C-alpha positions as CSV (number, residue, x, y, z in Angstrom):
1,M,5.7,15.9,19.4
2,E,9.1,15.4,17.8
3,D,9.9,17.2,14.6
4,D,10.3,14.1,12.5
5,A,7.2,12.3,13.9
6,P,4.6,11.5,11.2
7,V,1.2,13.1,11.2
8,I,-1.3,10.5,10.3
9,Y,-4.8,11.0,8.8
10,G,-7.2,8.2,8.3
11,L,-9.7,7.7,5.4
12,E,-13.0,5.9,5.5
13,F,-12.3,4.3,2.1
14,Q,-9.1,3.3,0.2
15,A,-7.5,6.0,-1.9
16,R,-5.3,5.8,-5.0
17,A,-5.3,9.4,-6.2
18,L,-3.8,12.5,-4.6
19,T,-2.2,15.8,-5.7
20,A,-0.8,19.0,-4.2
21,Q,-3.0,22.1,-4.7
22,T,-0.3,24.4,-6.2
23,A,-2.5,27.4,-6.8
24,E,-3.0,27.7,-3.0
25,T,-0.2,29.9,-1.8
26,D,-1.4,30.6,1.7
27,A,-1.6,27.0,2.9
28,I,0.0,23.6,2.6
29,R,-2.9,21.8,0.9
30,F,-3.4,18.4,-0.7
31,L,-6.4,16.8,-2.4
32,V,-7.1,13.0,-1.9
33,G,-9.7,11.0,-3.9
34,T,-11.2,7.8,-2.6
35,Q,-12.4,4.5,-4.3
36,S,-15.5,2.8,-3.1
37,L,-17.9,0.5,-5.1
38,R,-20.7,0.6,-2.6
39,F,-20.8,4.2,-1.3
40,D,-20.4,7.8,-2.6
41,N,-16.8,8.6,-3.1
42,Q,-15.1,11.6,-1.5
43,I,-12.4,14.2,-2.1
44,H,-10.6,15.2,1.1
45,V,-9.2,18.7,1.1
46,I,-6.3,18.4,3.6
47,D,-4.4,21.3,5.1
48,F,-1.2,20.8,7.1
49,D,-0.7,23.3,9.9
50,D,3.1,23.2,10.2
51,E,3.2,25.5,13.2
52,N,1.1,23.2,15.3
53,N,2.0,20.0,13.4
54,I,-1.7,19.0,12.9
55,I,-3.9,18.3,9.9
56,N,-7.2,20.0,9.2
57,K,-9.7,18.8,6.6
58,N,-12.9,19.2,4.7
59,V,-14.7,16.3,2.9
60,L,-16.4,16.8,-0.4
61,L,-18.8,14.2,-2.0
62,H,-17.8,13.0,-5.5
63,H,-21.0,11.2,-6.6
64,A,-19.8,10.4,-10.1
65,G,-17.7,7.3,-9.2
66,E,-14.4,5.8,-8.1
67,I,-11.6,8.3,-8.4
68,W,-8.5,7.1,-10.3
69,Q,-6.8,10.4,-10.9
70,I,-7.1,13.9,-9.5
71,C,-5.4,17.1,-10.6
72,A,-5.7,20.7,-9.4
73,S,-5.9,23.8,-11.5
74,P,-2.6,25.7,-11.6
75,A,-4.4,29.0,-11.6
76,D,-7.6,28.6,-9.6
77,K,-7.4,26.9,-6.2
78,N,-11.1,26.2,-6.2
79,V,-11.1,24.1,-9.4
80,L,-10.0,20.5,-9.9
81,A,-10.4,17.7,-12.3
82,T,-10.9,13.9,-11.8
83,C,-10.7,10.8,-13.8
84,Y,-13.2,8.3,-12.5
85,S,-15.0,5.1,-13.3
86,K,-18.7,4.6,-13.3
87,T,-20.9,1.5,-13.7
88,S,-24.0,1.6,-15.8
89,D,-26.0,-1.5,-16.9
90,S,-23.1,-3.7,-15.7
91,K,-20.7,-1.8,-17.9
92,V,-17.7,0.1,-16.5
93,T,-16.6,3.2,-18.3
94,S,-13.8,5.7,-17.4
95,C,-14.7,9.4,-17.6
96,A,-13.3,12.8,-16.7
97,A,-14.8,16.0,-15.4
98,V,-13.9,19.5,-14.1
99,W,-15.3,20.5,-10.6
100,R,-15.5,23.5,-8.3
101,I,-15.2,23.5,-4.6
102,P,-18.5,24.8,-3.1
103,K,-18.5,28.5,-2.3
104,E,-19.2,27.7,1.4
105,L,-15.7,26.2,1.7
106,Q,-13.8,28.6,-0.6
107,A,-12.9,30.9,2.2
108,G,-10.6,28.2,3.6
109,S,-12.6,27.2,6.7
110,H,-11.6,23.7,7.8
111,E,-12.7,21.3,10.5
112,V,-10.6,19.1,12.7
113,P,-10.7,15.4,11.5
114,D,-14.0,14.0,12.6
115,D,-15.5,11.3,10.3
116,S,-18.9,11.6,12.2
117,S,-19.4,15.1,10.8
118,N,-22.7,15.5,8.8
119,N,-21.7,18.8,7.1
120,T,-20.3,17.1,4.0
121,Q,-20.6,19.3,0.9
122,T,-20.9,18.1,-2.7
123,L,-18.6,19.2,-5.5
124,E,-20.1,21.5,-8.1
125,L,-19.8,20.0,-11.6
126,L,-18.5,22.5,-14.2
127,C,-18.2,20.3,-17.3
128,H,-17.4,16.9,-18.6
129,L,-14.5,16.2,-20.9
130,D,-16.3,14.0,-23.4
131,N,-15.7,13.1,-27.0
132,D,-18.0,10.8,-29.1
133,A,-15.0,9.0,-30.5
134,Q,-13.8,7.7,-27.1
135,S,-15.2,6.3,-23.9
136,N,-12.3,5.4,-21.6
137,M,-10.3,8.2,-20.1
138,A,-6.7,7.3,-19.0
139,C,-5.6,10.7,-17.6
140,V,-6.2,14.4,-17.7
141,T,-3.8,17.3,-16.8
142,W,-3.7,21.1,-17.0
143,E,-1.2,23.2,-19.0
144,P,1.4,23.6,-16.3
145,L,2.2,27.3,-16.6
146,G,-1.1,28.5,-18.0
147,N,-4.2,30.4,-16.8
148,G,-6.1,27.2,-16.0
149,K,-8.1,27.3,-19.3
150,K,-6.2,24.6,-21.3
151,M,-6.2,20.9,-20.5
152,M,-5.0,17.7,-22.1
153,S,-6.8,14.3,-21.9
154,L,-5.8,10.9,-23.0
155,A,-8.5,8.4,-23.8
156,D,-8.0,5.1,-25.6
157,N,-5.7,6.1,-28.5
158,Y,-6.7,9.8,-28.6
159,L,-4.7,12.8,-27.4
160,M,-7.0,15.7,-26.9
161,I,-6.4,19.4,-26.1
162,W,-9.4,21.2,-24.5
163,D,-10.1,24.9,-24.1
164,L,-12.2,25.7,-21.0
165,Q,-14.7,28.6,-21.5
166,E,-17.5,30.4,-19.7
167,S,-15.9,30.1,-16.2
168,S,-14.8,26.5,-17.0
169,T,-18.4,25.4,-17.5
170,T,-17.8,24.4,-21.2
171,A,-14.9,22.4,-22.6
172,V,-14.3,22.8,-26.4
173,L,-12.0,20.3,-28.2
174,S,-9.4,22.5,-29.9
175,S,-7.0,19.9,-31.3
176,S,-6.4,16.2,-31.2
177,A,-4.0,13.4,-32.4
178,T,-4.5,9.7,-32.9
179,L,-2.1,7.0,-31.8
180,E,-1.8,4.7,-34.8
181,G,-0.2,1.3,-35.3
182,K,-0.9,-2.4,-35.1
183,G,-3.3,-3.7,-32.5
184,Q,-5.5,-1.8,-30.1
185,L,-3.1,0.9,-28.9
186,K,-4.1,2.7,-25.8
187,F,-2.5,5.5,-23.8
188,T,-1.7,4.8,-20.2
189,S,-0.3,8.1,-18.9
190,G,1.0,11.5,-20.0
191,R,2.7,14.6,-18.8
192,W,2.7,18.2,-20.1
193,S,6.2,19.7,-20.3
194,P,6.7,23.0,-18.5
195,H,9.5,23.9,-21.0
196,H,9.4,25.0,-24.6
197,N,6.5,27.4,-23.9
198,C,4.4,24.4,-22.9
199,T,4.2,23.2,-26.5
200,Q,5.3,19.6,-25.8
201,V,3.8,16.6,-24.0
202,A,5.0,13.1,-23.4
203,T,2.7,10.1,-23.4
204,A,3.1,6.4,-22.6
205,N,1.4,3.5,-24.3
206,D,2.4,-0.1,-23.6
207,T,6.2,-0.1,-23.4
208,A,6.7,3.0,-25.5
209,I,7.2,6.7,-24.7
210,R,6.3,9.3,-27.3
211,G,6.8,13.1,-27.5
212,W,4.3,15.4,-29.2
213,D,4.5,18.9,-30.5
214,L,1.1,20.5,-29.7
215,R,1.5,23.2,-32.4
216,S,1.4,20.6,-35.2
217,M,0.0,17.6,-33.1
218,R,2.7,15.5,-34.6
219,Q,5.1,13.1,-32.9
220,V,8.6,14.5,-32.4
221,Y,10.3,11.5,-30.7
222,C,9.6,7.9,-29.8
223,I,11.3,5.6,-27.3
224,D,10.3,2.1,-28.3
225,N,10.7,-0.5,-25.6
226,A,11.5,2.2,-23.0
227,H,10.6,-0.3,-20.4
228,G,10.5,-4.1,-20.6
229,Q,6.8,-4.0,-19.5
230,L,4.0,-1.4,-19.3
231,V,5.1,2.2,-18.7
232,R,3.0,3.5,-15.7
233,D,4.0,7.1,-15.2
234,L,6.1,10.0,-16.5
235,D,7.4,13.3,-15.1
236,F,9.5,16.2,-16.6
237,N,12.4,17.7,-14.7
238,P,11.0,21.1,-13.7
239,N,14.3,22.9,-13.9
240,K,16.3,21.1,-16.7
241,Q,15.0,21.0,-20.2
242,Y,14.8,17.7,-22.2
243,Y,15.0,15.5,-19.1
244,L,12.2,13.1,-18.5
245,A,11.7,10.4,-15.9
246,S,9.7,7.2,-16.5
247,C,8.7,4.1,-14.5
248,G,6.9,0.8,-15.2
249,D,6.1,-2.8,-14.5
250,D,9.7,-3.9,-15.1
251,C,10.4,-2.5,-11.6
252,K,12.7,0.2,-13.0
253,V,12.9,4.0,-13.0
254,K,14.6,5.5,-16.0
255,F,15.8,9.0,-16.9
256,W,15.9,10.2,-20.5
257,D,17.4,13.1,-22.5
258,T,14.7,13.5,-25.2
259,R,17.4,14.9,-27.6
260,N,19.0,11.4,-27.7
261,V,16.6,8.6,-26.8
262,N,18.7,5.6,-27.8
263,E,19.7,4.9,-24.2
264,P,18.5,6.2,-20.8
265,V,20.8,8.6,-19.0
266,K,20.4,6.7,-15.8
267,T,18.4,3.7,-14.5
268,L,17.3,2.9,-11.0
269,E,16.4,-0.7,-9.9
270,E,15.6,-0.1,-6.2
271,H,12.0,-1.5,-6.3
272,S,11.0,-5.2,-6.4
273,H,7.6,-4.8,-8.0
274,W,5.7,-2.5,-10.4
275,V,6.6,1.2,-10.1
276,W,3.3,3.1,-10.3
277,S,4.5,6.7,-10.0
278,V,7.5,9.0,-10.2
279,R,7.7,12.7,-9.3
280,Y,10.4,15.3,-9.2
281,N,10.7,17.8,-6.3
282,H,9.9,21.2,-7.9
283,S,12.5,23.1,-5.8
284,H,15.4,20.6,-5.8
285,D,15.2,18.4,-8.9
286,Q,17.9,16.0,-7.7
287,L,15.2,14.7,-5.3
288,V,12.9,12.1,-7.1
289,L,10.1,10.2,-5.3
290,T,8.8,6.9,-6.5
291,G,5.9,4.7,-5.3
292,S,5.6,1.0,-6.0
293,S,3.4,-2.1,-5.5
294,D,6.3,-3.4,-3.3
295,S,4.7,-1.2,-0.5
296,R,7.7,1.2,-0.6
297,V,8.1,4.8,-1.4
298,I,11.7,5.7,-2.2
299,L,13.3,9.1,-2.3
300,S,16.4,9.1,-4.5
301,N,19.1,11.8,-4.7
302,M,19.9,12.1,-8.4
303,V,22.7,14.7,-8.1
304,S,24.6,13.7,-11.3
305,I,21.7,14.5,-13.6
306,S,20.2,17.4,-11.7
307,S,20.4,21.2,-12.3
308,E,22.3,21.4,-9.0
309,P,25.4,19.3,-9.7
310,F,26.9,19.8,-6.3
311,G,23.8,18.4,-4.7
312,H,23.9,20.5,-1.6
313,L,20.6,21.9,-0.3
314,V,21.4,25.3,0.9
315,D,19.2,26.7,3.7
316,D,19.2,30.0,5.5
317,E,21.4,28.8,8.3
318,D,24.1,27.6,5.8
319,L,24.0,31.1,4.2
320,S,24.3,32.8,7.6
321,D,27.3,30.6,8.5
322,Q,29.0,31.3,5.2
323,E,28.5,35.1,5.7
324,D,29.9,34.9,9.2
325,N,33.0,33.0,8.0
326,Q,33.6,35.5,5.3
327,H,33.4,38.3,7.8
328,E,35.8,36.5,10.1
329,E,38.3,35.9,7.3
330,K,38.3,39.6,6.5
């Protein structure tokens, strides 16, 4: 198989949620959540074997409902959280919960892809992220550099910080803030900044982006009309403080310096329909990936606003060549 040939893995149901399992350091692992109205939904634990260029997998049942978002604990590779929708008495509600991978699968044993397998395990429920004041969960995320015991959730117009206790089997609401203003304001997405000792988060509601200081639970900046239509997703530059990327239904991707939010630092208009997601590469922050309803995924090279202004991705061969040249010159 050629080096650049794609490795394809099929799902039984459609999927709209996936994440990398960053706490797993011994394998290249992703989690994918499915959406099905008629059947039990699943989380596929997918390992990529880069030596043999193949994919191995395990399938876990997610009985709770359709999975709209999935995030993995930054500290415990066996713990994850989902936002999901469930139907009860013809009413659809959005919820969130924390789960553990069954002990039988924690050792890392994987099967080759075989949808006929009858050995499917069920996720172990640790706790729900519930608050009596809200009923519709928009997103949930872990403190990025923490020990896996602190989480943020956005539901309706509430921003909530949770402390996980007793082996993550109990979630205690430690602080919260309310989005106030005219009309029925609702959060659509949010990201926890890895900078400033993880004391800031950014949220999106309608066309606005807001920054919050978690120490006071107060708003520290607001970008009104950040996009011409709904803001879909946000991501912080992992290596450069104050830089934030956003995308939305106006088909644009924008980059902001949160110290001066009057104008975006840069705007991309490569997509022809809603832009649902934007993500920085954590090693080389000039690389930004976006996904859209135009059926395209675009990788952009944002050298001018990255922490690597020369934009050259140095690899081991480059370093060896440079050392050889230096020896020859001497």
